[in-house]
A tleap script that builds the chain and sets N, CA, C and O, in Angstrom:
source leaprc.protein.ff14SB
mol = sequence {
  NMET LYS VAL THR ILE ASP VAL GLU LEU THR
  PRO VAL GLU ALA ARG ARG LEU MET GLY LEU
  PRO ASP LEU GLU PRO MET GLN GLN ARG LEU
  ILE ALA GLU LEU GLU LYS ARG LEU ALA SER
  ASN MET SER TYR ILE ASP PRO GLU GLN ILE
  VAL LYS ALA ILE MET PRO VAL GLY ALA GLN
  GLY LEU GLU GLN PHE GLN ASN LEU LEU TRP
  GLY MET ALA GLN THR ALA MET GLY GLY GLY
  LYS LYS PRO ALA PRO LYS LYS ASP GLY ALA
  LYS LYS GLU CSER
}
set mol.1.N position { 89.692 245.304 -12.190 }
set mol.1.CA position { 89.006 245.333 -13.109 }
set mol.1.C position { 88.572 244.227 -13.320 }
set mol.1.O position { 89.052 243.254 -12.739 }
set mol.2.N position { 87.391 244.100 -14.350 }
set mol.2.CA position { 87.199 242.876 -14.976 }
set mol.2.C position { 86.423 243.139 -16.115 }
set mol.2.O position { 85.421 243.851 -16.165 }
set mol.3.N position { 87.129 242.312 -17.321 }
set mol.3.CA position { 86.475 242.493 -18.374 }
set mol.3.C position { 86.466 241.327 -19.045 }
set mol.3.O position { 87.326 240.446 -19.045 }
set mol.4.N position { 84.792 241.405 -19.978 }
set mol.4.CA position { 84.325 240.427 -20.414 }
set mol.4.C position { 84.093 240.108 -21.893 }
set mol.4.O position { 83.242 240.787 -22.468 }
set mol.5.N position { 84.631 239.320 -22.466 }
set mol.5.CA position { 84.354 239.513 -24.051 }
set mol.5.C position { 83.653 238.016 -24.542 }
set mol.5.O position { 84.309 237.006 -24.290 }
set mol.6.N position { 82.566 237.891 -25.116 }
set mol.6.CA position { 81.958 237.379 -25.776 }
set mol.6.C position { 81.788 237.217 -27.434 }
set mol.6.O position { 81.172 238.008 -28.148 }
set mol.7.N position { 82.442 236.067 -27.856 }
set mol.7.CA position { 83.148 235.453 -28.818 }
set mol.7.C position { 81.974 234.533 -29.327 }
set mol.7.O position { 81.851 233.415 -28.826 }
set mol.8.N position { 81.055 234.995 -30.367 }
set mol.8.CA position { 80.416 233.392 -31.184 }
set mol.8.C position { 80.585 232.960 -32.271 }
set mol.8.O position { 80.033 233.373 -33.290 }
set mol.9.N position { 81.779 231.610 -32.150 }
set mol.9.CA position { 82.018 230.975 -33.095 }
set mol.9.C position { 81.770 229.738 -33.570 }
set mol.9.O position { 82.257 228.991 -32.722 }
set mol.10.N position { 81.320 229.115 -34.388 }
set mol.10.CA position { 81.150 227.722 -34.430 }
set mol.10.C position { 82.284 226.935 -34.174 }
set mol.10.O position { 83.349 227.542 -34.062 }
set mol.11.N position { 82.283 225.632 -34.050 }
set mol.11.CA position { 83.327 224.452 -33.665 }
set mol.11.C position { 84.200 224.267 -34.688 }
set mol.11.O position { 85.153 223.494 -34.591 }
set mol.12.N position { 83.911 225.048 -35.879 }
set mol.12.CA position { 84.783 224.852 -37.334 }
set mol.12.C position { 85.538 225.967 -36.978 }
set mol.12.O position { 86.766 225.946 -36.907 }
set mol.13.N position { 84.686 227.158 -36.701 }
set mol.13.CA position { 85.845 228.392 -36.632 }
set mol.13.C position { 86.637 228.237 -35.074 }
set mol.13.O position { 87.837 228.504 -35.135 }
set mol.14.N position { 86.418 228.070 -34.487 }
set mol.14.CA position { 87.156 227.884 -33.224 }
set mol.14.C position { 88.133 227.224 -33.089 }
set mol.14.O position { 89.174 227.652 -32.591 }
set mol.15.N position { 87.864 225.443 -33.740 }
set mol.15.CA position { 89.103 224.911 -34.283 }
set mol.15.C position { 90.231 225.544 -35.087 }
set mol.15.O position { 91.365 225.265 -34.698 }
set mol.16.N position { 90.106 226.420 -36.235 }
set mol.16.CA position { 90.815 227.192 -37.168 }
set mol.16.C position { 91.372 227.851 -36.572 }
set mol.16.O position { 92.592 227.827 -36.731 }
set mol.17.N position { 90.677 228.976 -35.372 }
set mol.17.CA position { 91.002 230.148 -34.741 }
set mol.17.C position { 92.307 229.679 -33.794 }
set mol.17.O position { 93.214 230.440 -33.459 }
set mol.18.N position { 92.191 228.076 -33.387 }
set mol.18.CA position { 92.919 227.608 -32.166 }
set mol.18.C position { 94.371 226.947 -33.042 }
set mol.18.O position { 95.462 226.679 -32.537 }
set mol.19.N position { 93.976 226.809 -34.415 }
set mol.19.CA position { 95.238 225.736 -35.348 }
set mol.19.C position { 94.915 224.469 -34.943 }
set mol.19.O position { 95.888 223.715 -34.904 }
set mol.20.N position { 93.868 223.993 -34.629 }
set mol.20.CA position { 93.507 222.547 -34.692 }
set mol.20.C position { 93.350 221.994 -35.729 }
set mol.20.O position { 93.212 222.754 -36.687 }
set mol.21.N position { 93.298 220.450 -36.025 }
set mol.21.CA position { 93.188 220.320 -37.160 }
set mol.21.C position { 91.989 220.231 -37.475 }
set mol.21.O position { 91.150 220.681 -36.695 }
set mol.22.N position { 91.639 219.703 -38.547 }
set mol.22.CA position { 89.906 219.414 -38.802 }
set mol.22.C position { 90.303 217.985 -39.172 }
set mol.22.O position { 90.989 217.793 -40.176 }
set mol.23.N position { 89.954 217.118 -38.505 }
set mol.23.CA position { 89.295 215.490 -38.150 }
set mol.23.C position { 88.432 215.171 -38.914 }
set mol.23.O position { 88.352 214.046 -39.407 }
set mol.24.N position { 87.361 216.449 -39.218 }
set mol.24.CA position { 85.906 215.601 -39.797 }
set mol.24.C position { 86.309 214.407 -41.289 }
set mol.24.O position { 85.768 213.324 -41.507 }
set mol.25.N position { 87.047 214.861 -41.839 }
set mol.25.CA position { 87.682 213.734 -43.399 }
set mol.25.C position { 87.767 212.272 -42.681 }
set mol.25.O position { 87.398 211.121 -42.915 }
set mol.26.N position { 88.313 212.833 -41.894 }
set mol.26.CA position { 89.073 211.343 -41.350 }
set mol.26.C position { 88.127 210.134 -40.346 }
set mol.26.O position { 88.208 208.911 -40.235 }
set mol.27.N position { 87.277 211.129 -39.754 }
set mol.27.CA position { 86.088 210.287 -38.907 }
set mol.27.C position { 85.133 209.963 -39.630 }
set mol.27.O position { 84.455 208.991 -39.296 }
set mol.28.N position { 84.809 210.740 -40.894 }
set mol.28.CA position { 83.857 210.335 -42.041 }
set mol.28.C position { 84.263 209.019 -42.698 }
set mol.28.O position { 83.414 208.150 -42.900 }
set mol.29.N position { 85.851 208.813 -43.118 }
set mol.29.CA position { 86.222 207.893 -43.301 }
set mol.29.C position { 86.020 206.473 -42.656 }
set mol.29.O position { 85.536 205.481 -43.201 }
set mol.30.N position { 86.589 206.619 -41.133 }
set mol.30.CA position { 86.348 205.544 -40.196 }
set mol.30.C position { 85.000 205.065 -39.752 }
set mol.30.O position { 84.733 203.971 -39.255 }
set mol.31.N position { 83.996 206.309 -40.077 }
set mol.31.CA position { 82.837 205.537 -39.725 }
set mol.31.C position { 82.286 204.549 -41.110 }
set mol.31.O position { 81.725 203.458 -41.005 }
set mol.32.N position { 82.620 205.267 -42.398 }
set mol.32.CA position { 82.348 204.619 -43.463 }
set mol.32.C position { 83.058 203.110 -42.924 }
set mol.32.O position { 82.394 202.229 -42.376 }
set mol.33.N position { 84.155 203.041 -43.129 }
set mol.33.CA position { 84.829 201.642 -42.889 }
set mol.33.C position { 84.170 200.853 -41.755 }
set mol.33.O position { 84.102 199.659 -42.047 }
set mol.34.N position { 83.575 201.199 -40.342 }
set mol.34.CA position { 82.897 200.868 -39.432 }
set mol.34.C position { 81.512 200.060 -40.327 }
set mol.34.O position { 81.469 198.856 -40.577 }
set mol.35.N position { 80.914 200.641 -40.539 }
set mol.35.CA position { 79.548 200.532 -41.292 }
set mol.35.C position { 79.789 199.348 -42.314 }
set mol.35.O position { 78.886 198.523 -42.457 }
set mol.36.N position { 81.036 199.218 -43.075 }
set mol.36.CA position { 80.769 198.259 -44.036 }
set mol.36.C position { 81.468 197.137 -43.044 }
set mol.36.O position { 80.789 196.114 -43.145 }
set mol.37.N position { 82.223 196.997 -42.411 }
set mol.37.CA position { 82.229 195.820 -41.438 }
set mol.37.C position { 80.971 195.517 -41.183 }
set mol.37.O position { 80.231 194.757 -41.809 }
set mol.38.N position { 80.723 196.252 -40.072 }
set mol.38.CA position { 79.454 195.990 -39.673 }
set mol.38.C position { 78.403 195.139 -40.469 }
set mol.38.O position { 78.100 193.984 -40.170 }
set mol.39.N position { 77.955 195.755 -41.380 }
set mol.39.CA position { 77.283 195.175 -42.728 }
set mol.39.C position { 77.765 193.852 -42.976 }
set mol.39.O position { 77.188 192.832 -42.599 }
set mol.40.N position { 78.562 193.880 -43.456 }
set mol.40.CA position { 79.329 192.316 -43.805 }
set mol.40.C position { 79.434 191.573 -42.915 }
set mol.40.O position { 79.745 190.451 -43.314 }
set mol.41.N position { 79.277 191.680 -41.435 }
set mol.41.CA position { 79.380 190.973 -40.213 }
set mol.41.C position { 77.781 190.471 -40.064 }
set mol.41.O position { 77.647 189.454 -39.385 }
set mol.42.N position { 77.013 190.840 -40.410 }
set mol.42.CA position { 75.537 190.834 -40.029 }
set mol.42.C position { 75.093 189.583 -40.707 }
set mol.42.O position { 74.140 188.857 -40.422 }
set mol.43.N position { 76.077 189.464 -41.773 }
set mol.43.CA position { 75.551 187.925 -42.343 }
set mol.43.C position { 76.093 186.610 -41.690 }
set mol.43.O position { 75.724 185.437 -41.733 }
set mol.44.N position { 77.031 187.217 -41.121 }
set mol.44.CA position { 77.629 185.769 -39.614 }
set mol.44.C position { 76.842 185.762 -38.727 }
set mol.44.O position { 76.882 184.626 -38.256 }
set mol.45.N position { 76.000 186.463 -38.101 }
set mol.45.CA position { 74.693 186.477 -36.755 }
set mol.45.C position { 73.741 185.462 -36.912 }
set mol.45.O position { 72.849 185.529 -37.758 }
set mol.46.N position { 73.851 184.753 -36.325 }
set mol.46.CA position { 72.585 183.706 -36.527 }
set mol.46.C position { 71.889 183.865 -34.843 }
set mol.46.O position { 72.557 184.335 -33.923 }
set mol.47.N position { 70.931 183.542 -34.730 }
set mol.47.CA position { 70.171 183.945 -33.498 }
set mol.47.C position { 69.922 182.811 -33.026 }
set mol.47.O position { 69.546 182.880 -31.856 }
set mol.48.N position { 69.989 181.416 -33.590 }
set mol.48.CA position { 70.312 180.054 -32.894 }
set mol.48.C position { 71.656 180.166 -32.327 }
set mol.48.O position { 71.674 179.773 -31.160 }
set mol.49.N position { 72.595 180.503 -32.690 }
set mol.49.CA position { 73.449 180.084 -32.570 }
set mol.49.C position { 74.149 180.941 -30.950 }
set mol.49.O position { 74.839 180.319 -30.142 }
set mol.50.N position { 73.896 181.924 -30.842 }
set mol.50.CA position { 73.934 182.889 -30.101 }
set mol.50.C position { 72.898 182.357 -29.069 }
set mol.50.O position { 73.255 182.753 -27.960 }
set mol.51.N position { 71.969 181.755 -29.002 }
set mol.51.CA position { 70.863 181.428 -27.921 }
set mol.51.C position { 71.844 180.211 -27.316 }
set mol.51.O position { 71.967 180.034 -26.104 }
set mol.52.N position { 72.630 179.272 -28.483 }
set mol.52.CA position { 73.358 177.990 -27.985 }
set mol.52.C position { 74.424 178.327 -27.484 }
set mol.52.O position { 74.872 177.475 -26.716 }
set mol.53.N position { 74.902 179.036 -27.574 }
set mol.53.CA position { 76.210 180.241 -26.830 }
set mol.53.C position { 75.862 180.653 -25.199 }
set mol.53.O position { 76.713 180.780 -24.319 }
set mol.54.N position { 74.470 180.818 -25.044 }
set mol.54.CA position { 74.372 181.454 -24.020 }
set mol.54.C position { 73.877 180.360 -23.115 }
set mol.54.O position { 74.024 180.570 -21.911 }
set mol.55.N position { 73.320 179.234 -23.481 }
set mol.55.CA position { 72.433 178.575 -23.128 }
set mol.55.C position { 73.006 176.936 -23.253 }
set mol.55.O position { 72.148 176.053 -23.256 }
set mol.56.N position { 74.012 176.667 -23.324 }
set mol.56.CA position { 74.630 175.467 -24.094 }
set mol.56.C position { 73.857 174.359 -23.669 }
set mol.56.O position { 73.570 173.652 -24.635 }
set mol.57.N position { 73.434 173.958 -22.655 }
set mol.57.CA position { 72.895 172.716 -21.955 }
set mol.57.C position { 71.261 173.124 -22.087 }
set mol.57.O position { 70.565 172.648 -21.190 }
set mol.58.N position { 70.610 173.896 -23.030 }
set mol.58.CA position { 69.157 174.561 -22.613 }
set mol.58.C position { 68.870 174.208 -21.207 }
set mol.58.O position { 69.815 174.327 -20.427 }
set mol.59.N position { 67.682 173.775 -20.719 }
set mol.59.CA position { 67.077 173.759 -19.521 }
set mol.59.C position { 68.038 173.778 -18.496 }
set mol.59.O position { 68.441 174.738 -17.840 }
set mol.60.N position { 68.377 172.491 -18.440 }
set mol.60.CA position { 69.665 172.670 -17.956 }
set mol.60.C position { 70.419 173.793 -17.265 }
set mol.60.O position { 70.364 174.079 -16.069 }
set mol.61.N position { 71.173 174.413 -18.270 }
set mol.61.CA position { 72.165 175.385 -18.122 }
set mol.61.C position { 71.072 176.086 -17.800 }
set mol.61.O position { 71.964 176.134 -16.953 }
set mol.62.N position { 70.011 176.729 -17.553 }
set mol.62.CA position { 69.255 177.667 -17.210 }
set mol.62.C position { 68.898 177.352 -15.824 }
set mol.62.O position { 68.639 178.258 -15.032 }
set mol.63.N position { 68.875 176.274 -15.532 }
set mol.63.CA position { 68.826 175.239 -14.010 }
set mol.63.C position { 70.028 175.779 -13.546 }
set mol.63.O position { 69.686 176.597 -12.692 }
set mol.64.N position { 71.244 175.776 -13.633 }
set mol.64.CA position { 72.352 175.528 -12.953 }
set mol.64.C position { 72.565 176.962 -12.849 }
set mol.64.O position { 73.155 177.300 -11.823 }
set mol.65.N position { 72.057 178.397 -14.084 }
set mol.65.CA position { 72.166 179.705 -13.696 }
set mol.65.C position { 71.445 179.900 -12.484 }
set mol.65.O position { 72.003 180.413 -11.514 }
set mol.66.N position { 70.591 179.640 -12.459 }
set mol.66.CA position { 69.496 179.664 -11.387 }
set mol.66.C position { 70.230 179.705 -10.009 }
set mol.66.O position { 70.469 180.629 -9.232 }
set mol.67.N position { 70.523 178.265 -9.988 }
set mol.67.CA position { 71.272 177.942 -8.466 }
set mol.67.C position { 72.638 178.907 -8.462 }
set mol.67.O position { 73.151 179.307 -7.417 }
set mol.68.N position { 73.047 179.159 -9.543 }
set mol.68.CA position { 74.100 180.170 -9.306 }
set mol.68.C position { 73.802 181.693 -8.439 }
set mol.68.O position { 74.539 182.267 -7.638 }
set mol.69.N position { 72.818 181.970 -8.802 }
set mol.69.CA position { 72.484 183.269 -8.432 }
set mol.69.C position { 71.596 182.828 -7.110 }
set mol.69.O position { 71.667 183.615 -6.167 }
set mol.70.N position { 70.904 181.849 -6.964 }
set mol.70.CA position { 70.280 181.518 -5.567 }
set mol.70.C position { 71.934 181.081 -4.554 }
set mol.70.O position { 72.235 181.828 -3.623 }
set mol.71.N position { 72.489 180.332 -4.759 }
set mol.71.CA position { 73.910 180.686 -4.143 }
set mol.71.C position { 74.280 182.161 -3.929 }
set mol.71.O position { 74.285 182.634 -2.792 }
set mol.72.N position { 74.569 182.844 -4.937 }
set mol.72.CA position { 75.144 184.291 -4.148 }
set mol.72.C position { 73.973 185.086 -3.868 }
set mol.72.O position { 74.421 186.196 -3.582 }
set mol.73.N position { 72.847 185.113 -3.803 }
set mol.73.CA position { 72.003 185.565 -2.966 }
set mol.73.C position { 71.556 185.096 -1.513 }
set mol.73.O position { 70.830 185.793 -0.804 }
set mol.74.N position { 71.988 184.011 -1.180 }
set mol.74.CA position { 72.316 183.453 -0.057 }
set mol.74.C position { 73.536 183.738 0.454 }
set mol.74.O position { 73.503 184.070 1.639 }
set mol.75.N position { 74.534 183.718 -0.026 }
set mol.75.CA position { 75.684 184.570 0.978 }
set mol.75.C position { 75.854 185.975 1.067 }
set mol.75.O position { 76.581 186.612 1.829 }
set mol.76.N position { 75.048 186.386 0.143 }
set mol.76.CA position { 74.936 188.028 0.300 }
set mol.76.C position { 73.971 188.106 1.844 }
set mol.76.O position { 74.138 188.906 2.764 }
set mol.77.N position { 73.089 187.152 1.761 }
set mol.77.CA position { 72.265 187.309 3.111 }
set mol.77.C position { 72.721 186.270 4.513 }
set mol.77.O position { 71.969 185.836 5.386 }
set mol.78.N position { 74.098 186.082 4.373 }
set mol.78.CA position { 74.557 185.288 5.663 }
set mol.78.C position { 74.336 184.178 5.411 }
set mol.78.O position { 73.662 183.747 6.348 }
set mol.79.N position { 74.538 183.209 4.497 }
set mol.79.CA position { 74.280 181.966 4.339 }
set mol.79.C position { 73.160 181.328 4.238 }
set mol.79.O position { 72.101 181.722 3.748 }
set mol.80.N position { 73.513 179.950 4.896 }
set mol.80.CA position { 72.007 179.442 5.073 }
set mol.80.C position { 72.359 178.433 3.849 }
set mol.80.O position { 73.402 178.605 3.218 }
set mol.81.N position { 71.479 177.395 3.534 }
set mol.81.CA position { 71.192 176.072 2.781 }
set mol.81.C position { 69.913 176.755 1.711 }
set mol.81.O position { 68.956 177.471 2.007 }
set mol.82.N position { 70.345 176.211 0.402 }
set mol.82.CA position { 69.264 176.256 -0.024 }
set mol.82.C position { 68.117 174.855 -0.094 }
set mol.82.O position { 68.263 173.659 -0.344 }
set mol.83.N position { 66.957 175.713 0.266 }
set mol.83.CA position { 65.953 173.952 0.672 }
set mol.83.C position { 65.925 172.954 -0.754 }
set mol.83.O position { 66.143 173.375 -1.890 }
set mol.84.N position { 65.688 171.917 -0.485 }
set mol.84.CA position { 65.654 170.680 -1.255 }
set mol.84.C position { 64.278 171.433 -1.937 }
set mol.84.O position { 63.407 172.155 -1.452 }
set mol.85.N position { 64.491 170.977 -3.103 }
set mol.85.CA position { 63.388 170.606 -3.921 }
set mol.85.C position { 62.253 170.169 -4.052 }
set mol.85.O position { 62.451 168.991 -4.353 }
set mol.86.N position { 60.877 170.378 -4.020 }
set mol.86.CA position { 59.782 169.414 -3.295 }
set mol.86.C position { 59.499 168.326 -4.247 }
set mol.86.O position { 59.630 168.678 -5.419 }
set mol.87.N position { 59.172 167.189 -4.079 }
set mol.87.CA position { 58.364 166.451 -5.267 }
set mol.87.C position { 57.183 166.710 -5.480 }
set mol.87.O position { 56.557 167.252 -4.568 }
set mol.88.N position { 56.484 166.396 -6.788 }
set mol.88.CA position { 55.118 166.493 -6.826 }
set mol.88.C position { 54.396 165.821 -5.297 }
set mol.88.O position { 54.725 165.072 -4.378 }
set mol.89.N position { 53.596 166.377 -5.594 }
set mol.89.CA position { 52.234 165.921 -3.805 }
set mol.89.C position { 53.139 166.334 -2.562 }
set mol.89.O position { 52.542 166.444 -1.492 }
set mol.90.N position { 54.444 166.564 -2.576 }
set mol.90.CA position { 54.770 166.725 -1.237 }
set mol.90.C position { 54.262 168.213 -0.572 }
set mol.90.O position { 54.501 169.330 -1.031 }
set mol.91.N position { 53.683 167.960 0.344 }
set mol.91.CA position { 53.387 169.213 1.235 }
set mol.91.C position { 54.425 170.315 1.741 }
set mol.91.O position { 55.492 169.845 2.138 }
set mol.92.N position { 54.292 171.685 1.791 }
set mol.92.CA position { 54.684 172.531 1.952 }
set mol.92.C position { 55.242 172.452 3.731 }
set mol.92.O position { 54.501 171.744 4.412 }
set mol.93.N position { 56.028 172.874 4.237 }
set mol.93.CA position { 56.235 173.198 5.263 }
set mol.93.C position { 56.098 174.244 6.322 }
set mol.93.O position { 57.136 174.903 6.264 }
set mol.94.N position { 55.339 174.707 7.242 }
set mol.94.CA position { 55.326 176.009 7.498 }
set mol.94.C position { 56.241 176.539 8.128 }
set mol.94.O position { 56.214 177.748 8.357 }
savepdb mol mol.pdb
quit
């Protein structure tokens, strides 16, 4: 024998039926506190400082990052050396 019972409950009613605590007031306080802290810290965020932290040496830092990526790609492909950068006016080898 198989018996099926369908019960329509809202989440609040289901929590009450199962005896679970209502955490909504606590969640609202936590969200309000989080919003307050984020808003107060937004004044400390300076885009220029973020860029300086990411690229501390400017173009040289970008070049070092490219070299790092190139080395990782070469290692993944089984090794090999990075071709030396060509000077202005130098012809490419075939």
